[in-house]
Every structure is written in C-alpha cells, then in structure tokens.
MILUMNU-257541 format. One record per residue (C-alpha): x, y, z; residue number from 1; residue in three letters. Coordinates in pm, 1 decimal. Each point is the difference from the previous one (the first is absolute). Example, Ala and Ser with C-alpha at 12.3 -4.5 7.8 and 13.67 -1.06 7.14 Angstrom:
REM residues 2
<rec><u>1230.0</u><v>-450.0</v><w>780.0</w><vexpa>1</vexpa><gugu>ALA</gugu></rec>
<rec><u>137.0</u><v>344.0</v><w>-66.0</w><vexpa>2</vexpa><gugu>SER</gugu></rec>
This chain:
REM residues 157
<rec><u>8157.9</u><v>11090.0</v><w>11740.1</w><vexpa>1</vexpa><gugu>MET</gugu></rec>
<rec><u>190.0</u><v>205.3</v><w>-257.8</w><vexpa>2</vexpa><gugu>LYS</gugu></rec>
<rec><u>224.3</u><v>-133.3</v><w>-276.3</w><vexpa>3</vexpa><gugu>VAL</gugu></rec>
<rec><u>294.7</u><v>195.9</v><w>143.2</w><vexpa>4</vexpa><gugu>GLN</gugu></rec>
<rec><u>-18.6</u><v>-215.0</v><w>315.3</w><vexpa>5</vexpa><gugu>ASN</gugu></rec>
<rec><u>56.5</u><v>-322.4</v><w>-193.9</w><vexpa>6</vexpa><gugu>MET</gugu></rec>
<rec><u>203.7</u><v>96.3</v><w>-305.9</w><vexpa>7</vexpa><gugu>MET</gugu></rec>
<rec><u>367.4</u><v>-72.6</v><w>-53.7</w><vexpa>8</vexpa><gugu>THR</gugu></rec>
<rec><u>220.7</u><v>308.4</v><w>-27.1</w><vexpa>9</vexpa><gugu>ASN</gugu></rec>
<rec><u>337.4</u><v>34.6</v><w>-174.0</w><vexpa>10</vexpa><gugu>ASN</gugu></rec>
<rec><u>-103.4</u><v>-201.6</v><w>-303.7</w><vexpa>11</vexpa><gugu>VAL</gugu></rec>
<rec><u>247.9</u><v>-73.5</v><w>-278.9</w><vexpa>12</vexpa><gugu>LYS</gugu></rec>
<rec><u>-110.3</u><v>107.4</v><w>-347.7</w><vexpa>13</vexpa><gugu>SER</gugu></rec>
<rec><u>124.1</u><v>-2.4</v><w>-356.5</w><vexpa>14</vexpa><gugu>CYS</gugu></rec>
<rec><u>-48.9</u><v>200.3</v><w>-317.8</w><vexpa>15</vexpa><gugu>SER</gugu></rec>
<rec><u>-165.2</u><v>-110.9</v><w>-324.5</w><vexpa>16</vexpa><gugu>PRO</gugu></rec>
<rec><u>351.3</u><v>-18.0</v><w>-151.4</w><vexpa>17</vexpa><gugu>ASP</gugu></rec>
<rec><u>133.3</u><v>-240.0</v><w>264.8</w><vexpa>18</vexpa><gugu>THR</gugu></rec>
<rec><u>74.2</u><v>-341.0</v><w>-149.7</w><vexpa>19</vexpa><gugu>ASN</gugu></rec>
<rec><u>-160.9</u><v>-312.5</v><w>143.6</w><vexpa>20</vexpa><gugu>LEU</gugu></rec>
<rec><u>328.8</u><v>-137.4</v><w>126.8</w><vexpa>21</vexpa><gugu>SER</gugu></rec>
<rec><u>60.2</u><v>313.2</v><w>207.5</w><vexpa>22</vexpa><gugu>ALA</gugu></rec>
<rec><u>-362.0</u><v>-0.9</v><w>122.7</w><vexpa>23</vexpa><gugu>ALA</gugu></rec>
<rec><u>30.1</u><v>-364.7</v><w>108.4</w><vexpa>24</vexpa><gugu>ALA</gugu></rec>
<rec><u>324.6</u><v>81.1</v><w>184.0</w><vexpa>25</vexpa><gugu>SER</gugu></rec>
<rec><u>-170.1</u><v>287.5</v><w>180.4</w><vexpa>26</vexpa><gugu>MET</gugu></rec>
<rec><u>-282.6</u><v>-231.4</v><w>105.9</w><vexpa>27</vexpa><gugu>MET</gugu></rec>
<rec><u>247.7</u><v>-260.4</v><w>120.0</w><vexpa>28</vexpa><gugu>TRP</gugu></rec>
<rec><u>195.0</u><v>255.6</v><w>204.7</w><vexpa>29</vexpa><gugu>ASP</gugu></rec>
<rec><u>-317.2</u><v>149.5</v><w>150.3</w><vexpa>30</vexpa><gugu>ALA</gugu></rec>
<rec><u>-163.2</u><v>-341.5</v><w>59.6</w><vexpa>31</vexpa><gugu>ASP</gugu></rec>
<rec><u>-314.1</u><v>105.8</v><w>-182.6</w><vexpa>32</vexpa><gugu>CYS</gugu></rec>
<rec><u>-199.4</u><v>-114.3</v><w>-302.5</w><vexpa>33</vexpa><gugu>GLY</gugu></rec>
<rec><u>-103.8</u><v>334.5</v><w>-144.1</w><vexpa>34</vexpa><gugu>VAL</gugu></rec>
<rec><u>148.4</u><v>334.9</v><w>-97.5</w><vexpa>35</vexpa><gugu>LEU</gugu></rec>
<rec><u>-198.8</u><v>314.2</v><w>-69.4</w><vexpa>36</vexpa><gugu>PRO</gugu></rec>
<rec><u>100.6</u><v>149.8</v><w>-334.4</w><vexpa>37</vexpa><gugu>VAL</gugu></rec>
<rec><u>71.9</u><v>371.7</v><w>32.6</w><vexpa>38</vexpa><gugu>ILE</gugu></rec>
<rec><u>26.6</u><v>250.6</v><w>-286.8</w><vexpa>39</vexpa><gugu>ASN</gugu></rec>
<rec><u>239.9</u><v>294.1</v><w>-19.6</w><vexpa>40</vexpa><gugu>GLU</gugu></rec>
<rec><u>-236.0</u><v>222.0</v><w>203.6</w><vexpa>41</vexpa><gugu>THR</gugu></rec>
<rec><u>-25.5</u><v>-256.6</v><w>281.1</w><vexpa>42</vexpa><gugu>GLY</gugu></rec>
<rec><u>-354.2</u><v>-113.3</v><w>-82.3</w><vexpa>43</vexpa><gugu>ARG</gugu></rec>
<rec><u>-94.7</u><v>-366.6</v><w>21.6</w><vexpa>44</vexpa><gugu>VAL</gugu></rec>
<rec><u>-72.1</u><v>-118.9</v><w>-353.7</w><vexpa>45</vexpa><gugu>VAL</gugu></rec>
<rec><u>-19.6</u><v>-374.9</v><w>63.0</w><vexpa>46</vexpa><gugu>GLY</gugu></rec>
<rec><u>114.8</u><v>-297.9</v><w>201.5</w><vexpa>47</vexpa><gugu>LEU</gugu></rec>
<rec><u>221.7</u><v>-289.6</v><w>-98.7</w><vexpa>48</vexpa><gugu>ILE</gugu></rec>
<rec><u>-8.8</u><v>-332.4</v><w>181.2</w><vexpa>49</vexpa><gugu>THR</gugu></rec>
<rec><u>235.5</u><v>-293.3</v><w>14.4</w><vexpa>50</vexpa><gugu>ASP</gugu></rec>
<rec><u>-266.4</u><v>-195.7</v><w>-187.3</w><vexpa>51</vexpa><gugu>ARG</gugu></rec>
<rec><u>-6.2</u><v>263.3</v><w>-277.2</w><vexpa>52</vexpa><gugu>ASP</gugu></rec>
<rec><u>375.3</u><v>-37.5</v><w>-35.0</w><vexpa>53</vexpa><gugu>ILE</gugu></rec>
<rec><u>-7.5</u><v>-380.0</v><w>-9.3</w><vexpa>54</vexpa><gugu>ALA</gugu></rec>
<rec><u>-274.3</u><v>-14.2</v><w>-262.3</w><vexpa>55</vexpa><gugu>ILE</gugu></rec>
<rec><u>158.0</u><v>272.8</v><w>-214.5</w><vexpa>56</vexpa><gugu>ALA</gugu></rec>
<rec><u>337.6</u><v>-172.2</v><w>-7.5</w><vexpa>57</vexpa><gugu>VAL</gugu></rec>
<rec><u>-158.8</u><v>-338.7</v><w>-70.3</w><vexpa>58</vexpa><gugu>ALA</gugu></rec>
<rec><u>-220.4</u><v>124.4</v><w>-283.7</w><vexpa>59</vexpa><gugu>THR</gugu></rec>
<rec><u>200.8</u><v>274.9</v><w>-169.3</w><vexpa>60</vexpa><gugu>MET</gugu></rec>
<rec><u>304.7</u><v>-208.6</v><w>-84.8</w><vexpa>61</vexpa><gugu>GLY</gugu></rec>
<rec><u>235.1</u><v>277.5</v><w>110.7</w><vexpa>62</vexpa><gugu>ARG</gugu></rec>
<rec><u>235.9</u><v>50.1</v><w>289.8</w><vexpa>63</vexpa><gugu>LEU</gugu></rec>
<rec><u>-142.8</u><v>174.9</v><w>304.6</w><vexpa>64</vexpa><gugu>ALA</gugu></rec>
<rec><u>273.4</u><v>261.9</v><w>-38.2</w><vexpa>65</vexpa><gugu>SER</gugu></rec>
<rec><u>-137.0</u><v>82.3</v><w>-349.0</w><vexpa>66</vexpa><gugu>ASP</gugu></rec>
<rec><u>-362.6</u><v>54.0</v><w>104.6</w><vexpa>67</vexpa><gugu>ILE</gugu></rec>
<rec><u>-110.5</u><v>334.6</v><w>146.2</w><vexpa>68</vexpa><gugu>ALA</gugu></rec>
<rec><u>-259.3</u><v>16.4</v><w>275.1</w><vexpa>69</vexpa><gugu>VAL</gugu></rec>
<rec><u>-216.7</u><v>216.5</v><w>-229.9</w><vexpa>70</vexpa><gugu>ARG</gugu></rec>
<rec><u>-40.1</u><v>-299.7</v><w>-234.2</w><vexpa>71</vexpa><gugu>GLU</gugu></rec>
<rec><u>-154.8</u><v>-210.1</v><w>275.1</w><vexpa>72</vexpa><gugu>VAL</gugu></rec>
<rec><u>-216.7</u><v>231.5</v><w>211.9</w><vexpa>73</vexpa><gugu>THR</gugu></rec>
<rec><u>-355.4</u><v>75.3</v><w>-103.4</w><vexpa>74</vexpa><gugu>SER</gugu></rec>
<rec><u>-11.2</u><v>359.4</v><w>118.8</w><vexpa>75</vexpa><gugu>GLY</gugu></rec>
<rec><u>-316.5</u><v>-79.1</v><w>196.2</w><vexpa>76</vexpa><gugu>GLN</gugu></rec>
<rec><u>58.7</u><v>126.3</v><w>353.5</w><vexpa>77</vexpa><gugu>VAL</gugu></rec>
<rec><u>-225.9</u><v>-63.0</v><w>294.9</w><vexpa>78</vexpa><gugu>TYR</gugu></rec>
<rec><u>120.1</u><v>230.0</v><w>277.9</w><vexpa>79</vexpa><gugu>ALA</gugu></rec>
<rec><u>-121.7</u><v>120.2</v><w>336.6</w><vexpa>80</vexpa><gugu>ILE</gugu></rec>
<rec><u>50.3</u><v>304.6</v><w>221.8</w><vexpa>81</vexpa><gugu>SER</gugu></rec>
<rec><u>161.7</u><v>-31.8</v><w>344.4</w><vexpa>82</vexpa><gugu>PRO</gugu></rec>
<rec><u>-310.9</u><v>163.4</v><w>149.9</w><vexpa>83</vexpa><gugu>ASP</gugu></rec>
<rec><u>-241.9</u><v>-252.1</v><w>-152.1</w><vexpa>84</vexpa><gugu>ASP</gugu></rec>
<rec><u>-162.1</u><v>-260.1</v><w>221.4</w><vexpa>85</vexpa><gugu>ASP</gugu></rec>
<rec><u>150.6</u><v>-347.6</v><w>-14.4</w><vexpa>86</vexpa><gugu>ILE</gugu></rec>
<rec><u>-339.5</u><v>-140.1</v><w>-99.2</w><vexpa>87</vexpa><gugu>LYS</gugu></rec>
<rec><u>2.5</u><v>223.9</v><w>-309.0</w><vexpa>88</vexpa><gugu>ALA</gugu></rec>
<rec><u>340.2</u><v>-147.2</v><w>-83.6</w><vexpa>89</vexpa><gugu>ALA</gugu></rec>
<rec><u>-138.5</u><v>-353.9</v><w>28.9</w><vexpa>90</vexpa><gugu>LEU</gugu></rec>
<rec><u>-288.2</u><v>91.9</v><w>-229.1</w><vexpa>91</vexpa><gugu>LYS</gugu></rec>
<rec><u>240.4</u><v>146.2</v><w>-255.9</w><vexpa>92</vexpa><gugu>GLN</gugu></rec>
<rec><u>216.4</u><v>-314.1</v><w>17.9</w><vexpa>93</vexpa><gugu>MET</gugu></rec>
<rec><u>-309.2</u><v>-209.9</v><w>-67.1</w><vexpa>94</vexpa><gugu>GLN</gugu></rec>
<rec><u>-112.7</u><v>212.8</v><w>-293.8</w><vexpa>95</vexpa><gugu>GLN</gugu></rec>
<rec><u>344.8</u><v>12.4</v><w>-158.1</w><vexpa>96</vexpa><gugu>GLY</gugu></rec>
<rec><u>83.1</u><v>-360.3</v><w>93.2</w><vexpa>97</vexpa><gugu>LYS</gugu></rec>
<rec><u>332.6</u><v>123.0</v><w>140.6</w><vexpa>98</vexpa><gugu>VAL</gugu></rec>
<rec><u>186.8</u><v>-93.8</v><w>317.1</w><vexpa>99</vexpa><gugu>ARG</gugu></rec>
<rec><u>194.4</u><v>322.5</v><w>31.8</w><vexpa>100</vexpa><gugu>ARG</gugu></rec>
<rec><u>-84.4</u><v>366.9</v><w>-30.3</w><vexpa>101</vexpa><gugu>LEU</gugu></rec>
<rec><u>247.8</u><v>283.4</v><w>-28.2</w><vexpa>102</vexpa><gugu>PRO</gugu></rec>
<rec><u>-77.8</u><v>265.7</v><w>257.6</w><vexpa>103</vexpa><gugu>VAL</gugu></rec>
<rec><u>20.5</u><v>342.3</v><w>-165.4</w><vexpa>104</vexpa><gugu>VAL</gugu></rec>
<rec><u>-64.6</u><v>363.7</v><w>80.8</w><vexpa>105</vexpa><gugu>ASN</gugu></rec>
<rec><u>-237.2</u><v>224.0</v><w>-199.1</w><vexpa>106</vexpa><gugu>ASN</gugu></rec>
<rec><u>263.9</u><v>46.7</v><w>-270.8</w><vexpa>107</vexpa><gugu>GLU</gugu></rec>
<rec><u>52.1</u><v>-374.8</v><w>-42.7</w><vexpa>108</vexpa><gugu>GLY</gugu></rec>
<rec><u>340.1</u><v>3.4</v><w>173.1</w><vexpa>109</vexpa><gugu>ILE</gugu></rec>
<rec><u>94.0</u><v>-326.7</v><w>170.9</w><vexpa>110</vexpa><gugu>LEU</gugu></rec>
<rec><u>-17.3</u><v>3.5</v><w>380.9</w><vexpa>111</vexpa><gugu>LEU</gugu></rec>
<rec><u>-4.4</u><v>-374.8</v><w>66.3</w><vexpa>112</vexpa><gugu>GLY</gugu></rec>
<rec><u>-175.7</u><v>-321.5</v><w>-91.5</w><vexpa>113</vexpa><gugu>ILE</gugu></rec>
<rec><u>-282.9</u><v>-194.9</v><w>158.3</w><vexpa>114</vexpa><gugu>LEU</gugu></rec>
<rec><u>-10.8</u><v>-375.1</v><w>-51.8</w><vexpa>115</vexpa><gugu>SER</gugu></rec>
<rec><u>-231.1</u><v>-273.2</v><w>116.7</w><vexpa>116</vexpa><gugu>LEU</gugu></rec>
<rec><u>301.5</u><v>-124.1</v><w>191.8</w><vexpa>117</vexpa><gugu>ASN</gugu></rec>
<rec><u>15.8</u><v>330.6</v><w>192.4</w><vexpa>118</vexpa><gugu>ASP</gugu></rec>
<rec><u>-369.0</u><v>-26.6</v><w>85.0</w><vexpa>119</vexpa><gugu>ILE</gugu></rec>
<rec><u>8.1</u><v>-364.3</v><w>107.8</w><vexpa>120</vexpa><gugu>VAL</gugu></rec>
<rec><u>303.4</u><v>52.3</v><w>221.5</w><vexpa>121</vexpa><gugu>LEU</gugu></rec>
<rec><u>-142.0</u><v>314.0</v><w>161.4</w><vexpa>122</vexpa><gugu>ARG</gugu></rec>
<rec><u>-358.8</u><v>-115.5</v><w>50.8</w><vexpa>123</vexpa><gugu>VAL</gugu></rec>
<rec><u>106.9</u><v>-267.8</v><w>248.8</w><vexpa>124</vexpa><gugu>GLU</gugu></rec>
<rec><u>209.4</u><v>256.3</v><w>187.6</w><vexpa>125</vexpa><gugu>GLU</gugu></rec>
<rec><u>-296.8</u><v>238.4</v><w>13.4</w><vexpa>126</vexpa><gugu>LEU</gugu></rec>
<rec><u>-233.6</u><v>-274.9</v><w>118.4</w><vexpa>127</vexpa><gugu>ARG</gugu></rec>
<rec><u>221.8</u><v>-81.9</v><w>297.0</w><vexpa>128</vexpa><gugu>THR</gugu></rec>
<rec><u>-3.0</u><v>368.4</v><w>100.2</w><vexpa>129</vexpa><gugu>LYS</gugu></rec>
<rec><u>-380.7</u><v>6.9</v><w>-15.7</w><vexpa>130</vexpa><gugu>GLN</gugu></rec>
<rec><u>4.6</u><v>277.7</v><w>-261.1</w><vexpa>131</vexpa><gugu>ILE</gugu></rec>
<rec><u>-304.1</u><v>-23.2</v><w>-225.4</w><vexpa>132</vexpa><gugu>PRO</gugu></rec>
<rec><u>96.3</u><v>-52.3</v><w>-360.5</w><vexpa>133</vexpa><gugu>GLY</gugu></rec>
<rec><u>-34.8</u><v>-262.9</v><w>-262.4</w><vexpa>134</vexpa><gugu>LEU</gugu></rec>
<rec><u>-158.9</u><v>-336.8</v><w>27.4</w><vexpa>135</vexpa><gugu>THR</gugu></rec>
<rec><u>157.3</u><v>-317.7</v><w>-125.5</w><vexpa>136</vexpa><gugu>HIS</gugu></rec>
<rec><u>-304.9</u><v>-42.0</v><w>-223.9</w><vexpa>137</vexpa><gugu>GLU</gugu></rec>
<rec><u>74.6</u><v>330.0</v><w>-177.1</w><vexpa>138</vexpa><gugu>GLU</gugu></rec>
<rec><u>357.6</u><v>-103.8</v><w>-67.2</w><vexpa>139</vexpa><gugu>ILE</gugu></rec>
<rec><u>-94.8</u><v>-348.7</v><w>-116.1</w><vexpa>140</vexpa><gugu>VAL</gugu></rec>
<rec><u>-268.5</u><v>147.9</v><w>-225.9</w><vexpa>141</vexpa><gugu>GLY</gugu></rec>
<rec><u>259.2</u><v>224.9</v><w>-158.7</w><vexpa>142</vexpa><gugu>THR</gugu></rec>
<rec><u>237.4</u><v>-292.2</v><w>-52.0</w><vexpa>143</vexpa><gugu>CYS</gugu></rec>
<rec><u>-275.6</u><v>-205.7</v><w>-161.9</w><vexpa>144</vexpa><gugu>LYS</gugu></rec>
<rec><u>-88.4</u><v>283.8</v><w>-238.6</w><vexpa>145</vexpa><gugu>ALA</gugu></rec>
<rec><u>363.4</u><v>54.3</v><w>-99.1</w><vexpa>146</vexpa><gugu>ILE</gugu></rec>
<rec><u>114.0</u><v>-361.3</v><w>-22.3</w><vexpa>147</vexpa><gugu>PHE</gugu></rec>
<rec><u>-292.3</u><v>-138.9</v><w>-199.7</w><vexpa>148</vexpa><gugu>GLU</gugu></rec>
<rec><u>127.0</u><v>-139.1</v><w>-329.9</w><vexpa>149</vexpa><gugu>HIS</gugu></rec>
<rec><u>-134.1</u><v>152.0</v><w>-321.4</w><vexpa>150</vexpa><gugu>ARG</gugu></rec>
<rec><u>-150.1</u><v>-335.0</v><w>-104.7</w><vexpa>151</vexpa><gugu>LYS</gugu></rec>
<rec><u>-194.2</u><v>-22.9</v><w>326.2</w><vexpa>152</vexpa><gugu>GLN</gugu></rec>
<rec><u>-116.8</u><v>357.6</v><w>-40.0</w><vexpa>153</vexpa><gugu>GLN</gugu></rec>
<rec><u>-115.7</u><v>-65.4</v><w>-358.5</w><vexpa>154</vexpa><gugu>ALA</gugu></rec>
<rec><u>-185.0</u><v>-316.6</v><w>107.5</w><vexpa>155</vexpa><gugu>ALA</gugu></rec>
<rec><u>-187.2</u><v>196.8</v><w>265.2</w><vexpa>156</vexpa><gugu>ARG</gugu></rec>
<rec><u>-102.4</u><v>270.3</v><w>-249.2</w><vexpa>157</vexpa><gugu>ALA</gugu></rec>
C-alpha cells in the first residue's frame, strides 16, 4: 500500500512568519492539530502543532499574535514521498517519534499529509475489503514507539 492511498490532500499550511494566533485559527477552521510550515519557494521547512502553540504561549510570556511560527518550530522535518510504502512511513514515524508526516515531492513541495489517524481509519476499511495491507500489530507498535514518554525511554536505556 502506497502513502498516496492513505494521505490527506488539500492540507492547510502556514509560513514561518505566520503568528501563532493565526496558525491556531487556521487549525481550528480546518479541524486539524498540525500545519506544515512552507517557505517562500513552497518547500516544507517544518511543522507546527497545537501543542507547540500552547506550550509556546504558556512559557514565552507573550501574546500568541506576537510570536512567529519560526520561533517555535525546530526545523527538523520528517517527510515521506507519495510513492513510498505505508510501512516505510510507519518506520519513519517510529524513528522520528512523530504522528504526522508531510507528503512531499522530490523538490520538497507539499502534496499532502499522512497521520496515524489516516492510517488507523483506513486500515479497518482495507481489512473489510480483504486487501492485504497493514496489521494492527504494526500500527500499535508504531504508536508505542511514538507515545513512550522520555522518562520511560531513559529508564529502559
């Protein structure tokens, strides 16, 4: 199964100069918890989540309208190609400890986004159609790798 068969198209995005208030409004309107951050050439340069916004506003002591997305995003981008296998996407989510991957072309231009939510909702649909794909164990394993708290991870190490 390819990423393009499970990804969400028509994804809202913002720029590094967008303020957090505007980014939160975009998320609210789109009923999503993440926005890809796109530079002036259209390349994905980061992601901002609703959690990033909440923590930034709570810790920076400034209004959300006075904080630019660039101040909050790390610049670390884990992305995937639409032609990649969905299992490769799960592996990348595990390695990056991320729940969402921007789907980009060879130039890094945003084509969509793939979330664990997309995968979970589609895997049940695929199972009822008897199309071979992912197992529940693979999805649960990915969730466990992503959701493990840093303290638990350190204790294991």
